[in-house]
FISELO-778013 format. One line per field, with one value per atom (N, C-alpha, C, O, CB): residue in one letter; x, y, z; atom name; chain; residue number from 0. Coordinates in Angstrom, 1 decimal. Glycine has a CB too. Example, Ala and Ser with C-alpha at 12.3 -4.5 7.8 and 13.67 -1.06 7.14 Angstrom:
resn	a,a,a,a,a,s,s,s,s,s
xx	13.2,12.3,13.2,14.2,11.3,12.8,13.7,12.9,13.4,14.1
yy	-5.7,-4.5,-3.3,-3.3,-4.5,-2.2,-1.1,0.0,1.1,-0.6
zz	7.8,7.8,7.8,8.5,9.0,7.1,7.1,7.9,8.0,5.7
name	N,CA,C,O,CB,N,CA,C,O,CB
chain	A,A,A,A,A,A,A,A,A,A
resi	0,0,0,0,0,1,1,1,1,1
END
This chain:
resn	m,m,m,m,m,k,k,k,k,k,l,l,l,l,l,s,s,s,s,s,t,t,t,t,t,t,t,t,t,t,k,k,k,k,k,k,k,k,k,k,i,i,i,i,i,s,s,s,s,s,v,v,v,v,v,l,l,l,l,l,s,s,s,s,s,l,l,l,l,l,g,g,g,g,g,i,i,i,i,i,l,l,l,l,l,i,i,i,i,i,a,a,a,a,a,a,a,a,a,a,c,c,c,c,c,a,a,a,a,a,a,a,a,a,a,t,t,t,t,t,t,t,t,t,t,g,g,g,g,g,v,v,v,v,v,l,l,l,l,l,p,p,p,p,p,k,k,k,k,k,g,g,g,g,g,n,n,n,n,n,g,g,g,g,g,l,l,l,l,l,y,y,y,y,y,t,t,t,t,t,i,i,i,i,i,n,n,n,n,n,v,v,v,v,v,y,y,y,y,y,r,r,r,r,r,g,g,g,g,g,d,d,d,d,d,a,a,a,a,a,g,g,g,g,g,k,k,k,k,k,v,v,v,v,v,k,k,k,k,k,l,l,l,l,l,r,r,r,r,r,a,a,a,a,a,y,y,y,y,y,q,q,q,q,q,h,h,h,h,h,a,a,a,a,a,e,e,e,e,e,k,k,k,k,k,f,f,f,f,f,c,c,c,c,c,a,a,a,a,a,e,e,e,e,e,k,k,k,k,k,s,s,s,s,s,a,a,a,a,a,n,n,n,n,n,g,g,g,g,g,i,i,i,i,i,e,e,e,e,e,v,v,v,v,v,v,v,v,v,v,k,k,k,k,k,e,e,e,e,e,n,n,n,n,n,q,q,q,q,q,r,r,r,r,r,v,v,v,v,v,d,d,d,d,d,p,p,p,p,p,s,s,s,s,s,s,s,s,s,s,p,p,p,p,p,n,n,n,n,n,m,m,m,m,m,s,s,s,s,s,i,i,i,i,i,i,i,i,i,i,d,d,d,d,d,l,l,l,l,l,d,d,d,d,d,f,f,f,f,f,t,t,t,t,t,c,c,c,c,c,q,q,q,q,q,g,g,g,g,g,p,p,p,p,p,v,v,v,v,v,n,n,n,n,n,s,s,s,s,s,a,a,a,a,a,y,y,y,y,y,g,g,g,g,g,k,k,k,k,k,e,e,e,e,e,v,v,v,v,v,m,m,m,m,m,k,k,k,k,k,d,d,d,d,d,i,i,i,i,i,q,q,q,q,q,k,k,k,k,k,d,d,d,d,d,a,a,a,a,a,k,k,k,k,k,k,k,k,k,k,a,a,a,a,a,a,a,a,a,a,g,g,g,g,g,q,q,q,q,q
xx	72.6,72.9,73.9,75.0,73.4,73.5,74.4,75.0,74.3,73.6,76.5,77.0,77.4,77.6,78.3,77.4,77.7,79.3,80.0,77.1,79.7,81.2,81.8,82.8,81.5,81.3,81.8,82.0,83.0,81.0,81.1,81.2,82.2,83.0,79.8,82.3,83.3,84.7,85.6,83.1,84.8,86.2,86.4,87.6,86.1,85.5,85.8,86.0,86.8,84.8,85.4,85.8,87.1,87.8,84.8,87.4,88.8,89.9,90.9,89.0,89.6,90.6,90.8,91.9,90.3,89.8,89.9,90.7,91.6,88.3,90.4,91.1,92.5,93.3,90.7,92.9,94.4,95.0,96.1,94.5,94.2,94.8,95.0,96.0,94.0,94.1,94.2,95.4,96.2,92.8,95.4,96.7,98.0,99.1,96.6,97.9,99.3,99.7,100.8,99.4,99.0,99.3,100.2,100.0,98.1,101.3,102.2,101.6,100.8,103.6,101.8,101.3,102.3,103.4,100.5,102.1,103.1,102.7,101.6,103.6,103.7,103.4,103.2,102.7,104.4,103.7,103.8,105.1,105.7,102.7,105.4,106.7,106.6,105.6,107.0,107.5,107.5,108.8,109.8,107.6,108.8,109.9,110.6,110.0,109.4,112.0,112.8,113.6,114.3,113.7,113.7,114.4,115.6,116.2,114.8,115.8,117.1,117.1,118.2,118.5,115.8,115.8,115.9,115.9,116.8,115.9,115.8,114.3,113.5,116.7,114.1,112.7,112.8,113.8,112.0,111.7,111.7,110.4,109.3,111.8,110.5,109.2,109.4,110.6,108.7,108.3,108.4,107.2,106.1,108.1,107.6,106.7,106.8,107.9,107.1,105.6,105.5,104.5,103.6,105.3,104.5,103.4,103.4,102.4,102.0,104.5,104.8,106.1,106.9,104.7,106.2,107.5,108.7,108.4,107.5,109.9,111.1,111.1,111.3,112.5,110.9,110.8,109.8,110.0,110.7,108.6,107.3,107.6,107.5,105.9,108.1,108.2,109.4,109.4,108.3,110.2,111.5,111.0,111.1,112.8,110.5,109.9,109.0,109.1,109.1,108.1,107.0,107.6,107.1,106.1,108.7,109.3,110.1,109.9,110.4,110.8,111.5,110.5,110.8,112.2,109.4,108.4,107.8,107.7,107.4,107.5,106.9,107.9,107.5,106.4,109.1,110.2,110.4,110.4,111.4,110.4,110.7,109.5,109.8,110.8,108.2,107.1,107.1,106.8,105.9,107.5,107.4,108.5,108.1,107.8,109.7,110.7,110.4,110.6,112.1,109.9,109.6,108.7,108.9,108.9,107.4,106.4,106.9,106.4,105.3,107.7,108.0,109.1,108.9,108.6,110.1,111.2,111.8,112.9,112.4,111.2,111.6,113.0,113.8,111.5,113.3,114.6,114.4,113.3,115.3,115.5,115.4,115.7,115.7,116.4,116.0,116.3,117.8,118.3,115.2,118.3,119.5,119.3,119.0,120.4,119.5,119.3,120.3,121.5,119.2,120.0,120.8,121.0,122.2,120.2,119.9,119.9,118.8,117.7,119.9,119.0,118.1,118.2,119.3,118.2,117.1,117.1,115.9,114.8,116.9,116.2,115.3,115.5,116.7,115.3,114.3,114.4,113.2,112.2,114.7,113.4,112.1,111.3,111.7,112.4,109.9,108.9,108.8,108.6,107.6,109.0,109.0,107.7,107.6,109.3,106.6,105.4,104.9,104.0,104.4,105.7,105.4,106.7,107.2,104.4,107.4,108.5,108.5,109.6,109.0,107.4,107.3,107.1,107.1,106.0,107.1,107.0,108.2,109.0,105.7,108.4,109.4,109.1,108.0,110.2,109.9,109.7,111.0,112.1,109.5,110.8,111.9,111.7,110.6,112.0,112.7,112.8,113.8,115.0,113.2,113.4,114.1,114.3,113.3,113.6,115.6,115.8,116.4,117.5,116.5,115.9,116.4,116.2,115.5,115.5,117.1,116.9,116.4,116.6,118.3,115.9,115.5,116.6,116.6,114.0,117.5,118.6,119.0,118.7,119.7,119.6,120.1,119.0,117.8,120.8,119.4,118.5,117.5,117.8,119.2,116.4,115.5,116.1,116.2,113.9,116.4,117.1,116.2,116.4,118.4,115.4,114.6,113.5,113.0,114.1,113.1,112.1,110.7,109.9,111.9,110.4,109.2,109.3,108.3,109.2,110.4,110.5,110.4,109.9,111.8,110.9,110.7,109.2,108.8,111.6,108.5,107.1,106.4,105.5,106.6,106.6,106.2,106.2,105.3,106.9,107.5,107.9,107.1,106.7,109.4,106.9,106.1,104.7,104.0,106.2,104.2,102.7,102.8,101.8,101.9,103.6,103.8,103.8,103.1,105.2,104.6,104.9,103.4,102.9,106.3,102.8,101.6,100.6,99.8,101.2,100.5,99.5,99.7,98.8,99.5,101.0,101.4,101.0,100.6,102.9,101.2,100.8,99.3,98.9,101.4,98.5,97.1,96.7,95.8,96.4,97.2,96.9,97.3,96.6,97.7,98.4,98.8,98.0,97.9,100.1,97.4,96.5,95.1,94.4,96.6,94.6,93.3,93.0,91.9,93.0
yy	80.7,79.6,78.7,79.1,80.3,77.4,76.3,75.6,75.3,75.2,75.4,74.9,73.4,73.1,75.8,72.5,71.2,71.1,71.9,70.2,69.9,69.6,69.8,70.5,68.1,69.1,69.2,70.6,70.9,68.4,71.4,72.9,73.5,74.1,73.7,73.4,74.0,73.7,74.5,73.4,72.3,71.8,72.6,73.0,70.0,72.6,73.3,74.7,75.2,73.1,75.5,76.8,77.1,78.1,77.5,76.2,76.3,75.9,76.6,75.3,74.9,74.6,75.7,75.9,73.4,76.4,77.5,78.6,79.3,77.9,78.8,80.0,79.7,80.5,80.3,78.5,78.1,78.2,78.7,76.7,77.7,77.8,79.2,79.5,77.1,80.2,81.6,82.3,83.1,82.4,81.9,82.4,81.9,82.6,82.0,80.7,80.1,80.7,80.6,78.5,81.4,82.1,83.3,84.2,82.5,83.2,84.4,85.7,85.7,84.2,86.8,88.1,89.0,88.7,88.8,90.0,90.9,92.4,92.7,90.5,93.3,94.7,95.1,96.2,95.5,94.1,94.5,95.2,95.7,95.3,95.3,96.1,97.5,98.2,95.9,98.1,99.6,100.1,99.4,99.8,101.4,102.1,102.6,103.1,103.2,102.6,103.3,104.4,105.2,102.3,104.6,105.7,105.2,104.2,106.7,106.0,105.8,104.3,103.6,106.0,103.8,102.4,101.4,100.2,102.3,101.7,100.5,100.3,101.2,100.9,99.0,98.7,97.6,97.0,98.1,97.5,96.7,95.9,96.3,97.6,94.8,94.0,93.3,92.9,93.0,93.2,92.7,91.5,91.7,94.0,90.3,89.2,88.5,88.3,88.3,88.2,87.7,86.9,86.7,88.8,86.2,85.2,83.9,83.5,85.9,83.2,82.0,81.4,82.0,82.3,80.2,79.4,80.1,80.8,77.6,79.8,80.6,80.4,81.3,80.0,79.1,78.9,79.6,80.1,77.5,79.6,80.2,81.7,82.2,80.1,82.4,83.9,84.3,85.4,84.4,83.4,83.8,83.7,84.6,82.7,82.5,82.1,83.2,83.7,80.7,83.6,84.7,86.0,86.8,84.8,86.4,87.8,87.7,88.6,88.2,86.7,86.5,86.6,87.2,85.2,85.9,85.8,87.1,87.5,84.8,87.8,89.1,90.2,91.0,89.7,90.1,90.9,90.7,91.6,90.7,89.3,88.9,89.5,90.1,87.4,89.2,89.5,91.1,91.7,89.0,91.8,93.3,93.8,94.5,94.1,93.3,93.7,93.2,94.0,93.1,92.1,91.5,92.5,93.0,90.0,92.7,93.5,95.0,95.7,93.4,95.5,96.9,97.2,98.2,97.3,96.3,96.7,95.5,95.7,97.3,94.4,93.1,92.8,92.4,93.3,93.0,92.6,91.7,91.5,93.8,91.0,90.2,91.2,92.4,89.1,90.5,91.3,91.0,89.9,90.9,92.1,92.0,92.3,93.5,92.9,91.5,91.6,92.4,92.1,90.2,93.5,94.4,93.9,94.0,95.9,93.5,93.1,92.2,92.4,94.4,91.2,90.3,90.1,89.7,89.1,90.3,90.3,89.2,89.6,91.8,88.0,87.0,86.7,86.5,85.9,86.6,86.4,85.7,85.6,87.7,85.4,84.7,85.7,86.7,83.8,85.6,86.4,86.5,85.5,85.9,87.5,87.7,87.3,86.9,89.2,87.5,87.2,85.7,85.2,88.0,85.0,83.5,82.8,83.1,83.1,82.0,81.4,80.3,79.9,80.8,80.0,79.1,79.9,79.4,78.0,81.1,81.9,82.7,82.8,82.8,83.3,84.1,85.4,85.5,83.2,86.3,87.6,87.7,87.3,89.0,88.3,88.8,90.1,90.4,87.9,90.9,92.2,91.9,91.5,93.4,92.3,92.1,93.4,94.0,91.2,93.8,95.0,94.7,94.1,95.9,95.2,94.7,95.9,96.9,93.3,95.7,96.7,95.7,94.4,97.6,96.3,95.6,95.7,96.7,96.1,94.7,94.7,93.4,92.4,95.3,93.3,92.0,91.2,91.6,91.2,90.0,89.1,88.3,88.1,88.3,88.0,87.2,85.7,85.1,87.4,85.2,84.0,82.9,81.7,84.1,83.2,82.2,81.8,82.5,82.8,80.5,79.7,80.5,80.6,78.1,81.0,81.9,83.1,83.5,82.2,83.8,85.1,84.8,85.6,85.8,83.7,83.4,83.1,83.4,82.1,82.4,82.2,83.5,83.7,81.2,84.5,85.8,86.5,87.0,86.4,86.5,87.0,86.4,87.1,86.8,85.1,84.5,85.0,85.1,83.0,85.2,85.6,87.1,87.4,85.3,87.9,89.3,89.4,90.2,89.8,88.5,88.5,88.0,88.6,87.4,87.0,86.4,87.5,87.7,85.1,88.3,89.3,90.5,91.0,89.9,90.7,91.7,91.4,92.2,91.9,90.0,89.6,89.6,89.9,88.2,89.3,89.4,90.9,91.2,88.5,91.6,93.1,93.6,94.4,94.0,93.2,93.8,93.3,93.9,93.5,92.0,91.4,91.8,91.4,90.0,92.7,93.0,94.3,94.8,93.1
zz	125.8,124.7,125.3,125.8,123.3,125.1,125.7,124.5,123.5,126.5,124.6,123.4,123.8,125.0,123.0,122.8,123.1,123.2,122.7,122.1,123.7,124.0,122.6,122.5,124.6,121.6,120.3,119.7,119.0,119.3,120.0,119.5,120.2,119.6,119.7,121.4,122.5,122.0,121.9,124.0,121.7,121.2,119.8,119.6,121.1,118.9,117.7,117.8,117.0,116.9,118.7,118.9,119.5,119.2,119.5,120.5,121.1,120.0,119.9,122.5,119.2,118.2,117.2,116.8,117.5,116.8,115.8,116.5,115.9,115.3,117.7,118.4,118.5,118.1,119.9,118.8,118.8,117.5,117.4,119.2,116.4,115.1,114.8,114.2,114.0,115.1,114.6,115.4,114.9,114.9,116.6,117.4,117.0,117.2,118.8,116.4,115.9,114.6,114.3,115.7,113.8,112.6,112.8,113.5,112.1,112.0,112.1,111.6,110.7,111.3,112.2,111.8,111.4,111.8,112.9,110.6,110.1,110.0,109.7,108.9,110.2,109.9,108.5,108.1,110.5,107.7,106.3,106.0,107.0,105.8,104.8,104.4,104.6,104.1,102.9,105.4,105.8,105.0,104.9,107.6,104.5,104.1,105.3,106.3,103.1,105.3,106.3,105.8,106.6,106.9,104.4,103.8,103.1,103.4,104.7,102.0,101.1,100.6,100.5,102.0,100.1,99.5,100.5,100.1,98.6,101.7,102.7,103.2,103.4,104.0,103.4,103.8,105.0,105.3,102.4,105.8,106.9,107.0,106.6,108.1,107.6,107.9,109.2,109.5,106.8,110.1,111.4,111.2,110.7,112.6,111.6,111.6,113.0,113.6,110.3,113.5,114.9,115.1,114.2,115.9,116.2,116.5,115.7,115.2,116.2,115.6,114.9,115.4,116.1,113.5,115.0,115.5,114.6,113.6,115.2,115.0,114.4,112.9,112.2,115.1,112.4,110.9,110.1,109.0,110.7,110.8,110.2,110.0,108.8,111.2,111.0,111.0,110.1,109.5,112.5,109.9,109.1,107.6,106.8,109.4,107.4,106.0,105.5,104.4,106.1,106.4,106.1,105.8,105.0,107.2,106.6,106.4,105.0,104.1,107.6,104.8,103.4,102.2,101.2,103.3,102.4,101.4,101.1,99.9,101.9,102.2,102.0,101.3,100.5,103.4,101.7,101.2,99.8,98.9,102.0,99.4,98.0,97.1,96.1,97.8,97.5,96.8,96.5,95.5,97.5,97.7,97.5,96.4,95.5,99.0,96.5,95.6,94.2,93.3,96.1,94.0,92.8,92.0,90.9,93.0,92.8,92.3,92.1,91.1,93.3,93.0,93.0,91.8,91.1,94.3,91.7,90.8,90.1,89.5,91.5,90.1,89.4,89.8,88.9,87.8,91.2,91.8,92.8,93.3,92.3,93.3,94.5,95.7,95.7,94.4,96.8,98.0,98.4,98.3,99.1,99.0,99.6,101.1,101.4,99.0,102.0,103.4,104.1,104.0,103.9,104.7,105.4,106.9,107.4,105.2,107.5,108.9,109.1,108.6,109.8,110.0,110.4,111.9,112.4,109.5,112.6,114.0,114.5,114.6,114.5,114.7,115.2,116.6,117.1,114.4,117.3,118.7,119.3,118.6,119.3,120.5,121.1,121.6,122.1,122.2,121.4,121.8,123.3,124.0,121.1,123.8,125.4,126.1,127.3,125.8,125.3,125.7,125.6,126.3,125.0,124.9,124.7,124.3,123.2,123.5,125.1,124.8,123.6,123.1,125.9,123.2,122.0,120.7,119.6,122.2,120.8,119.5,119.3,120.2,119.5,118.0,117.7,117.0,116.4,116.8,117.0,116.3,115.4,115.8,117.3,114.2,113.2,112.8,112.3,112.1,112.8,112.1,111.0,111.2,113.1,109.8,108.6,107.9,107.5,107.8,107.7,106.9,105.6,105.6,107.6,104.5,103.2,102.2,102.4,102.6,101.1,99.8,98.7,98.8,99.3,97.7,96.6,95.4,94.6,96.2,95.4,94.6,94.0,94.6,95.3,92.9,92.3,91.7,91.6,93.4,91.2,90.7,91.6,92.7,89.9,91.1,92.0,91.9,90.8,91.5,93.1,93.0,93.8,93.5,93.6,94.6,95.4,94.6,93.7,96.8,94.8,94.0,94.2,93.3,94.6,95.4,95.7,94.9,94.3,97.3,94.8,94.1,92.7,92.0,94.4,92.2,90.6,90.2,89.1,90.1,91.2,91.0,91.0,90.1,92.0,91.9,91.9,90.5,89.9,92.9,90.0,88.8,87.6,86.7,88.7,87.6,86.5,86.6,85.6,86.6,87.7,87.8,87.5,86.8,89.4,87.7,87.3,85.7,85.1,87.8,85.1,83.6,83.0,82.0,83.3,83.6,83.0,83.1,82.1,83.7,84.2,84.3,83.2,82.6,85.7,83.1,82.2,80.7,79.9,82.3,80.4,79.0,78.8,77.7,78.8,79.9,79.7,79.7,78.9,80.8,80.2,80.2,78.7,78.2,81.4,78.2,77.1,75.8,74.8,76.9,76.1,75.1,75.0,74.1,75.2,76.1,76.2,75.4,75.4,77.6
name	N,CA,C,O,CB,N,CA,C,O,CB,N,CA,C,O,CB,N,CA,C,O,CB,N,CA,C,O,CB,N,CA,C,O,CB,N,CA,C,O,CB,N,CA,C,O,CB,N,CA,C,O,CB,N,CA,C,O,CB,N,CA,C,O,CB,N,CA,C,O,CB,N,CA,C,O,CB,N,CA,C,O,CB,N,CA,C,O,CB,N,CA,C,O,CB,N,CA,C,O,CB,N,CA,C,O,CB,N,CA,C,O,CB,N,CA,C,O,CB,N,CA,C,O,CB,N,CA,C,O,CB,N,CA,C,O,CB,N,CA,C,O,CB,N,CA,C,O,CB,N,CA,C,O,CB,N,CA,C,O,CB,N,CA,C,O,CB,N,CA,C,O,CB,N,CA,C,O,CB,N,CA,C,O,CB,N,CA,C,O,CB,N,CA,C,O,CB,N,CA,C,O,CB,N,CA,C,O,CB,N,CA,C,O,CB,N,CA,C,O,CB,N,CA,C,O,CB,N,CA,C,O,CB,N,CA,C,O,CB,N,CA,C,O,CB,N,CA,C,O,CB,N,CA,C,O,CB,N,CA,C,O,CB,N,CA,C,O,CB,N,CA,C,O,CB,N,CA,C,O,CB,N,CA,C,O,CB,N,CA,C,O,CB,N,CA,C,O,CB,N,CA,C,O,CB,N,CA,C,O,CB,N,CA,C,O,CB,N,CA,C,O,CB,N,CA,C,O,CB,N,CA,C,O,CB,N,CA,C,O,CB,N,CA,C,O,CB,N,CA,C,O,CB,N,CA,C,O,CB,N,CA,C,O,CB,N,CA,C,O,CB,N,CA,C,O,CB,N,CA,C,O,CB,N,CA,C,O,CB,N,CA,C,O,CB,N,CA,C,O,CB,N,CA,C,O,CB,N,CA,C,O,CB,N,CA,C,O,CB,N,CA,C,O,CB,N,CA,C,O,CB,N,CA,C,O,CB,N,CA,C,O,CB,N,CA,C,O,CB,N,CA,C,O,CB,N,CA,C,O,CB,N,CA,C,O,CB,N,CA,C,O,CB,N,CA,C,O,CB,N,CA,C,O,CB,N,CA,C,O,CB,N,CA,C,O,CB,N,CA,C,O,CB,N,CA,C,O,CB,N,CA,C,O,CB,N,CA,C,O,CB,N,CA,C,O,CB,N,CA,C,O,CB,N,CA,C,O,CB,N,CA,C,O,CB,N,CA,C,O,CB,N,CA,C,O,CB,N,CA,C,O,CB,N,CA,C,O,CB,N,CA,C,O,CB,N,CA,C,O,CB,N,CA,C,O,CB,N,CA,C,O,CB,N,CA,C,O,CB,N,CA,C,O,CB,N,CA,C,O,CB,N,CA,C,O,CB,N,CA,C,O,CB,N,CA,C,O,CB,N,CA,C,O,CB,N,CA,C,O,CB,N,CA,C,O,CB,N,CA,C,O,CB,N,CA,C,O,CB,N,CA,C,O,CB,N,CA,C,O,CB,N,CA,C,O,CB,N,CA,C,O,CB,N,CA,C,O,CB,N,CA,C,O,CB,N,CA,C,O,CB,N,CA,C,O,CB
chain	A,A,A,A,A,A,A,A,A,A,A,A,A,A,A,A,A,A,A,A,A,A,A,A,A,A,A,A,A,A,A,A,A,A,A,A,A,A,A,A,A,A,A,A,A,A,A,A,A,A,A,A,A,A,A,A,A,A,A,A,A,A,A,A,A,A,A,A,A,A,A,A,A,A,A,A,A,A,A,A,A,A,A,A,A,A,A,A,A,A,A,A,A,A,A,A,A,A,A,A,A,A,A,A,A,A,A,A,A,A,A,A,A,A,A,A,A,A,A,A,A,A,A,A,A,A,A,A,A,A,A,A,A,A,A,A,A,A,A,A,A,A,A,A,A,A,A,A,A,A,A,A,A,A,A,A,A,A,A,A,A,A,A,A,A,A,A,A,A,A,A,A,A,A,A,A,A,A,A,A,A,A,A,A,A,A,A,A,A,A,A,A,A,A,A,A,A,A,A,A,A,A,A,A,A,A,A,A,A,A,A,A,A,A,A,A,A,A,A,A,A,A,A,A,A,A,A,A,A,A,A,A,A,A,A,A,A,A,A,A,A,A,A,A,A,A,A,A,A,A,A,A,A,A,A,A,A,A,A,A,A,A,A,A,A,A,A,A,A,A,A,A,A,A,A,A,A,A,A,A,A,A,A,A,A,A,A,A,A,A,A,A,A,A,A,A,A,A,A,A,A,A,A,A,A,A,A,A,A,A,A,A,A,A,A,A,A,A,A,A,A,A,A,A,A,A,A,A,A,A,A,A,A,A,A,A,A,A,A,A,A,A,A,A,A,A,A,A,A,A,A,A,A,A,A,A,A,A,A,A,A,A,A,A,A,A,A,A,A,A,A,A,A,A,A,A,A,A,A,A,A,A,A,A,A,A,A,A,A,A,A,A,A,A,A,A,A,A,A,A,A,A,A,A,A,A,A,A,A,A,A,A,A,A,A,A,A,A,A,A,A,A,A,A,A,A,A,A,A,A,A,A,A,A,A,A,A,A,A,A,A,A,A,A,A,A,A,A,A,A,A,A,A,A,A,A,A,A,A,A,A,A,A,A,A,A,A,A,A,A,A,A,A,A,A,A,A,A,A,A,A,A,A,A,A,A,A,A,A,A,A,A,A,A,A,A,A,A,A,A,A,A,A,A,A,A,A,A,A,A,A,A,A,A,A,A,A,A,A,A,A,A,A,A,A,A,A,A,A,A,A,A,A,A,A,A,A,A,A,A,A,A,A,A,A,A,A,A,A,A,A,A,A,A,A,A,A,A,A,A,A,A,A,A,A,A,A,A,A,A,A,A,A,A,A,A,A,A,A,A,A,A,A,A,A,A,A,A,A,A
resi	0,0,0,0,0,1,1,1,1,1,2,2,2,2,2,3,3,3,3,3,4,4,4,4,4,5,5,5,5,5,6,6,6,6,6,7,7,7,7,7,8,8,8,8,8,9,9,9,9,9,10,10,10,10,10,11,11,11,11,11,12,12,12,12,12,13,13,13,13,13,14,14,14,14,14,15,15,15,15,15,16,16,16,16,16,17,17,17,17,17,18,18,18,18,18,19,19,19,19,19,20,20,20,20,20,21,21,21,21,21,22,22,22,22,22,23,23,23,23,23,24,24,24,24,24,25,25,25,25,25,26,26,26,26,26,27,27,27,27,27,28,28,28,28,28,29,29,29,29,29,30,30,30,30,30,31,31,31,31,31,32,32,32,32,32,33,33,33,33,33,34,34,34,34,34,35,35,35,35,35,36,36,36,36,36,37,37,37,37,37,38,38,38,38,38,39,39,39,39,39,40,40,40,40,40,41,41,41,41,41,42,42,42,42,42,43,43,43,43,43,44,44,44,44,44,45,45,45,45,45,46,46,46,46,46,47,47,47,47,47,48,48,48,48,48,49,49,49,49,49,50,50,50,50,50,51,51,51,51,51,52,52,52,52,52,53,53,53,53,53,54,54,54,54,54,55,55,55,55,55,56,56,56,56,56,57,57,57,57,57,58,58,58,58,58,59,59,59,59,59,60,60,60,60,60,61,61,61,61,61,62,62,62,62,62,63,63,63,63,63,64,64,64,64,64,65,65,65,65,65,66,66,66,66,66,67,67,67,67,67,68,68,68,68,68,69,69,69,69,69,70,70,70,70,70,71,71,71,71,71,72,72,72,72,72,73,73,73,73,73,74,74,74,74,74,75,75,75,75,75,76,76,76,76,76,77,77,77,77,77,78,78,78,78,78,79,79,79,79,79,80,80,80,80,80,81,81,81,81,81,82,82,82,82,82,83,83,83,83,83,84,84,84,84,84,85,85,85,85,85,86,86,86,86,86,87,87,87,87,87,88,88,88,88,88,89,89,89,89,89,90,90,90,90,90,91,91,91,91,91,92,92,92,92,92,93,93,93,93,93,94,94,94,94,94,95,95,95,95,95,96,96,96,96,96,97,97,97,97,97,98,98,98,98,98,99,99,99,99,99,100,100,100,100,100,101,101,101,101,101,102,102,102,102,102,103,103,103,103,103,104,104,104,104,104,105,105,105,105,105,106,106,106,106,106,107,107,107,107,107,108,108,108,108,108,109,109,109,109,109,110,110,110,110,110,111,111,111,111,111,112,112,112,112,112,113,113,113,113,113,114,114,114,114,114,115,115,115,115,115,116,116,116,116,116,117,117,117,117,117
END
C-alpha cells in the first residue's frame, strides 16, 4: 500500500499530537486519606494543570471537598528534556476554591437534582 505525501504528513502529525498529550496514572490511594497522582508526557504547565484538575475532580466527587497539597514533585522527564513529570500527593480537605473545582461541584449538584426529580 502506497501512501501519498499528504497522508504521510497527516499520519505523522497525528502521531506527534498523540505523543504530546499528557498521560496520567489516575488518582491512587496511599493510605490514611492520602492520595497521589502522577502526570507525565507534557510540558511543565500542562502536566501540573492536569494533575491539579484530576485531584480537584476526585475530591469534589468523593467528598465535596477541595484539595490540600501535601507534596508536589515536578521535574524534567529524563527520556525527553522538553517534557515534564509531576507527582502530586494530596488529601481531600477544605473548601473547593478553584474555578475548575467549582464547575465540577455545579455539575455534581445538577446531576443530583436530576436524579432526585426522576
